[in-house]
Structure formats: structure tokens, C-alpha cells
N, C-alpha and C positions, 0 to 999 in steps of 0.2 A: 619397427618402423612400418607404417601403413602404406598402402599403394599411392595415396596422394603425396605423401612425403617423398617417396622414392621418385615419383615423376618430377617433382619440384627439384630434387637433388640433381637428377640427370639433366634437366633443362638448364640449371645454373652452370653445371660443368660444361655443357655444350656451348652455352653463350660465351663462356670464358675461353674455350678452346674448341672452335668449330671443327677443326680437322686434325685431331691428335694422331700421332704415329709413334713408332718406336724410336728410342734414342740410339739404337745400334745403327751403324753405317753399313749400307748394303746397296747393291745395284741390280740384283737379280734374286729370284727365289733361292738359288743355290748359295749365294753369299749370305743371305739371311739365315738359311739353315745352319751354315758353318758358324756364323756369329752367335746364334742362339746355343749351339752345342758348347761353344767356348764360354758362354756367359754363366754357366752353372757355378755358383759359389765364386763369382767374380763380378766386378763392377762393369757397367757398360763402358765407362771411360777406358779402363784397362783393355777391354776387348777391342774397342775402336783403335787404340794405339797399336795393338798387335795386328789387326786385320788390315791396317793401312799399308803395311808392307807385304803381308801374306797375300792379299788379293791382287797386289801388283805382280807378284810372282806367279800366282795361280788363281784364276777366276772361274775355272770350270772343273768338273770332276776329273776329267782327263789330265789336265795340267796339275791338279793336286796330287793325283796318283804318281805322276812323274817326279814330283818333289820327294815323295816317300815320307816315312815317319820322321826320320831325322831332319829332313828339309822343313817339315811343318814345325817341328820342335824349335828350330832355330828362330822362328818368328813368334812363337807363343810361350816361350819358356818363362816369361815373367807372370804368366797367368796361373792361378792355382790349379793343381791336378793336371798340369800340361802334358805329362807323360801319357796318361790314360786318354786324355782328350785327343792328342795327336794320333794315337792308335785308332781310336774310334772314328776320327775323321777319314783316315785312309780306308778303313773297312767300309765306311758308309759310301765313300766315293767309288769303291770297287762295285758295290751293290748297285749304285745308281747307273754305272756304266754297263754292267752286265745284265741287269734286270729291267732297267727303266730308260734305256736309250740315252743316258746322260742327263735326264731331266728329273727334277724333284717331283715326286708323285703328289697329286692333289687328292689324297686318300688317307684317312687316319690310320687304318690298319697297316698300310704300306709304309707310312712315315714312322709309326711306332716300331716297326720291324728293323729300322736302321739302328746300328750301334750308337749309343750315346743319345738316342732320342726317346724321350718318355712322353707321357700325355701332355705335360705342360709345353714342351718344345713343339709337339705336333700342333697344339692349339695356336701357338704364336705364328707358326708358318701358315697354317690354314687361314688365320685371320688376316695377318699383315701382308702376306704374299698373294693370297688368293681371294681375299674379301669375304671369307666365311664368317658368320656371326658366332664365333667361338669365344670363350673367355678363359684365358690361361691364368690360373690362380698361383701367384708366387707369394712370398712372405708379406709384401706390401699389400696386395689385394686381400689376402687372408686377414691381415690386421684391420684394414679399413672396413671390410664386410662385417667383422665381428664387433669392432669397437663402436661403429656408428649404429649398428642394428640393422644395416641394409640386408644382409643375408648371413645370419649366424650359422656356424657349423663347427663341429669338433675336428673335422678333417678337411684337407684340401678338396677332396672330391665332393664332400657334403656342401662346401661353400660354392664350388663350381655349379653343382646341380641346382642349388638354391638361387644363385644369381641368374642362371638361365631361365628359371621359372618366374622370378619376380621382376626381371628387367623388361620393360616394355619393348616390343619388337623393333621399334624405330631407333632404339638406343643400343641394341645388342652388339652391333659391329664395332662401335667405338668405346663401349663400356670398359673393356680391358685396358685400353690406354688411359682413359680418364682416371680410373681407379688406381692404376700403378703410379701414375704421375702424382696423384693426390697423396698417396701413401709415401712416396719418395721425398716430396718437398713440403708437404703441409701436415698430414696426419702421420708424423714420424713416430718411431718406436719410443724413444726416450723423452723427447720434449716436443710433443705435438703443438703446432702453432695455431691453437684454437682461436686466438685473438685475431688472426688474419684469415681464418677459414671461411670460405664463402657459403658453406653449408652448415655452419656451426649451430644455427637455430633449429636445424632439422635433425641433428645428430642425437642419438639416445644414450651416448656415453655418460655414465653416472659421475665420472671424475672431470667432466668438461669444465665446470665452474672453477674447480681448484686449479686446473691448468691455465685458465685465463687469468686468474688471480695471481698465480706464480709468475706468469709472463709480465703482468703489470708491475709487480714488485721488482722484478729484475730490471725492467726498463727505467723505473724510478731511481733505482740505485745507480 
């Protein structure tokens, strides 16, 4: 995909959704951090169901510490890997209280030093809570970047680095949300909705025509 196509793609995504944001529910950087920790290998819907009660019980690191591991587990036990996630949340809250005055740090190294927080989670927090032009590459973005030809790469880090390089500066802040939502609802893994895709004519996916034809056949049936 050349630079002109990339710009057109982002312009269309921007026109369709001028102010994209995460589908996770949160009211503070701390709540966002906890929600993203919980979202690993879990759907945003299941995380939102868990945090609806968790954040009522504890919306600060201090309050979360008071709940303890078992208290956190009581709210998140329906989420995958809830045992390790609850432990990481309590460890993270202790570090936030003891080393950061109870605040979420606006620093990549400090964020990645927190238990349960990797580069992707740090990127989400930096972007969504603090407005940094980072791009957190998850499975959806990895797929969209490779399938469309926007920013091909064999690893998540390669795709992230490529996206940061080829995305025009004015689109970098929102690129993460546009691409994840596009991958979640349009450029899906098994049955991409190419017939309804607003950037289909810009996409370099070689199987695009077959996907459109298959969708048309299914609708006709």
C-alpha cells in the first residue's frame, strides 16, 4: 500500500468515526489500567461486566489493595486467567501506592514494570488515558495491517514500528482505535465483510474479490 492509499484509508476511517475510543468502560487512568490488564485473552464485554461491580467496590489503588486478591477474584472469576490477573492487579496496586503516590505513571518504562503490564497494555494506557500517539497492536490490528497491506510485519513489534512509520502524524493518536474497531467488526478473521468495507477499494488483500463474491452468494441464498 502506497502513501496516498494510506492517507485515503485514514481519511475515510476518520470521516466515519471522528472521535474513536476504547470499548472498555473506565472513569480514570487507574480504572483503564485495570480494565486493560483484565482484557488479555478476554472480550471487552466480559471485562465491562466484571469491572461494573469491581470499580463500585474499589476505584483507587488503595481501595483495591483493601479488597485483596480474594476480593478481586470475587468480581473477575468469570474472566479467563482470573487467578493470575487478580494477583497481578494487587501487586500493581501496591507498586502504584508505594512508588507512584497512588497514580498511574505516564512513562512507558514505569508502566511496563507493573505486573501484568506489557508493551501493548502500556501503549493503550499511554494513548487512551494520556493522549500519547502510540499504537497498541493486538490480534485485530495485526490482521488488518497485514491483510490490507497497510503495515505488513511478521511480529507484533514489526507491525507496531511499521505503523508508527507510515501513519501520517495527524492520524497517529486515533489509528489504534480505528484499526482495532475495523478488525473487530469489518475485517474479521473468518468472514471479513469486504462488501460493506469502506476501504475495500484501497485494500491489497489478494482474496478480497473471493470474499465479496462469497458474501453475495450467501445473501442471495
